[in-house]
N, C-alpha and C positions, 0 to 999 in steps of 0.2 A: 341599739343592733342585731338585728336576726340572725342567730347564728344556726345554720342545723348540716347534723352530720349523719352520714350514710356510712349504715352497719351493717355486715351480711353476716349470719349463722352459719359457717362452715363445721363440714364433719372434721374431724381431729385428721391431721393427713394420715396421719399412720393407722388409720382406722375404715381407708376410703376403701366398698365396694362396692362395682358391677352389674346394673341388673343385661343380662344378655342380651336379654328379647327383648328389650326401650332402647336397648344405649346409652341408658340414664344413672346416672348415681342412685343408689341408695342407702336412702336417709333416715329410715324408721330403724330405729335402735342401735342407732350411732351416735357414739361420744360426740358433739358439738361443743364449739368453742366461736368464738367473737374472731374475727378475722383478724389477725395478727395487723394490718399494714391499718386497717383500721381502726383499731386501741389507737394509733398515734396518733389519726385525725382528728380522734375524742378529743384529745391531749391538746390539740390545739386550739381545738375549739372553746376548751375551759380554757386555758390560757386568752386567747384573744378575749372572752367576757371579761375578767380577770384584768383586760388593762383597759378595755371600755368600756366595760358592762351590757345589760344585753340579756340575752337566754338565749341556752341552749337546747335544740331540738334533734333531740335523734330518733333518725328515719328507717327500719326498714324493709322488707318486704318478704313475706316469708310466712310460713304455718300455725294456727297458733302458739304451739310448743317455742317460736321466736320470739317469745316474751320475755324468756331467760334471760335471751343475751341482752333486749333490751333492759332490763333490771342489771345486769352489771353494768349499762351504760348511766341508766343512774346513782347507782350504788357510789360510781366514779366522779358523779360531779352533776349530770345532765339535767336540767330543770323539768322536761319534757320530754314523753316516747308516743312516741306514731308504729303503729301494726298496718301494714298493710297485705287482708290478707282474703282471700274470696277465687274460690276453685277459679276465675277465670284463669286467673293472673296463675296454672301450673302449668310447668313448660314452656318457662317465656326466656327465647336465647334473650343475647344480654341487647338489642334490640326491644323488643316488649318488656325488655324490664328498666331501660333509661327511660323508656316514654311514660311507665306507671311512675315511675320516682319524681318524671319532671313535673307529671298532673297531679299528685298529691302536693312537692314543694311549690306551684302554683298558689294553692289554696293557702299553705300554711303559711307565704313569706318569708323570704331570704335575704338577706348584704353580701354571705357566704357560705358558700355553701362545700365541706371537705368530705373528700372524699380518702380514702386507702387510695395506691395506686395500681392494686391489682385483689381479686382475690385469689386466695392459694388452690381452690377446688375446679377455676376453670382457668385462670392463669394468664383471661386475656386483655387487659387495660380498656377495658374499652366502655367501659359504663359510666364511668364520670364523664369523657368526652361527649358523650353521645346524647346524656343526657345536659350538657349546657348547650347541644345545637337543638339539641326542644324546645329550647330554654331563649335559645336567641341569645346567650349571654359569652361572656367570655372566656376562656375558661386557660389555665396552665397548671399543666402534668411534673408531676417528678419531683414538690419541692422541696429541700433538705432544711427553710430557710427562713421567716417570716421576719421579714427586717423590719419592718413598720406599716401601723395602718393607723387610718383616718375614717369617721363616716363617709367620706367618697371616693379615697380612693387605698393602695395596697401597695409595697412594695417590698418584690419576693425574690428568693435564691435557687432554680429551675438546674438539679443534677442536669450534666452533661460526662458525658466518656471524659472527658479532656479537661473539667474544671462546675465550672457553674457558669449558667448566664443568671444577669438582673434585670426583670421586670418590671414595669410598673404597670400597674391593671385598675379602672373604676371600678368601682359596684353598681350592682352587685357580679360576682366574681365565681366561680368556682374553680375548687385546686384539689387535684387530689397530691399522696404526702407517700414523702419515703422512712421506711424507718431513720437517718442519720437526722431526722427535725427534732424528732425531742426522747427526753425518755416518760415513758407514762406513767403517772403517779398510781400508787394503788386504792383501792375503794377503801374507809372510813368506817368503820362498828357505826356507828350515826347514820352513815351515809348506807350500809347495808340494813338497817333497821328500817331505816327512809322508804330505799326502794319496794320493799318489801310491800307497803302497805300503798304503795304508789300506784296508782290510774293508768293504765296504759289507755291509749287514744287507739281506738281500730277502726279502720276506711275501708268500704269493697267501692270496687268496679264502679256501682250505683253516687259512691261519693265524692269520688273524684272525676265522677262526669267523664270517664274513658269512654274510649269508639271500642266497640265491642274487639270487633275486626282487628285492630291493633295489639289487643289483647292474646298469653297469652300462648299455646301454639299457633292460633288464629293472628296468632300477630308478628311470629316466629321466623325468618327467612330462612335463617341456619336451618342447615336439616344433615346432622352428623351421622353417617355413614357407618364410622366404626369407631368404636371406643373398649379401649380394655386394658387390663392389670397389668403393667408390669412382670413376667414370673420372676417367682424369685431365686436364686441360683444362691449353693450353697458348696461350690467348687470354690474356695475362698484357700489363702493358704497367708499364714503370719511368717515372718520371715523376724529370727533368730539372731541377736549380736550386736554387736556396736554400732553405731553409725554406718560407720565407712565400710562395717563387713555385711550392712541390711544394701545398701547402695550398691555395690558390687551385685550380688544376691539381682536384685530390682532387676538393673539393667541386665545380665543374664536372663534371665526368666523373659524379661522385655526383647531382649533377641531374638530368643528363640520360639515365639511368638508373631515375631515377624513385624511390630508395633514400632519398633527402630533398626 
């Protein structure tokens, strides 16, 4: 079974800063983590490998420092890591990102592609489904449980507002997962040591044979008009007393604010 897990290195949510001139995130010098939803996707990929055999390839697109996220994934148990890095990829929106990732996956080969449901720095939940459309394969979003998997089919449960749907799909298939799916494992010491020495395979725009006009800013139909960090307000009030007293005070405050 060929399993590809797409991850993204994102800014720590407590450290997000905005460039007021370009309306883009400032990433230089900002602490980064693997997108939390992607960690659950990686755990799902490792569990599928343990059940069916095969190989887990972890894939990301970003600058050279994105290697850090890939090595964390290798430490958890991924077999190989691929970094898509090229100045031509800079400024990609979800459309251009999905196109770029899909071109790489076509070269790598995959039976199951796993992504987190969304990235915490954008929250669009668009890249996974768009990748599947570029590759013309089935996709199922918001996976909360993998019921069964064989070499040619998969049965999953999709999280819904009022419960879940159980869906069967042929392979290859792309899944986006939610946190309810699993509890990610911790990297072992042996895994960390191996990850430090592992070779990261790098791919450029030329390597994936991507059309220049579909990459980066040129290939991004989305234009950001304005983006800003919310103003931090310090006018908060702590309520003291018993639970009943706090409820009475809260109701009084909400009435005065005309919220109720």
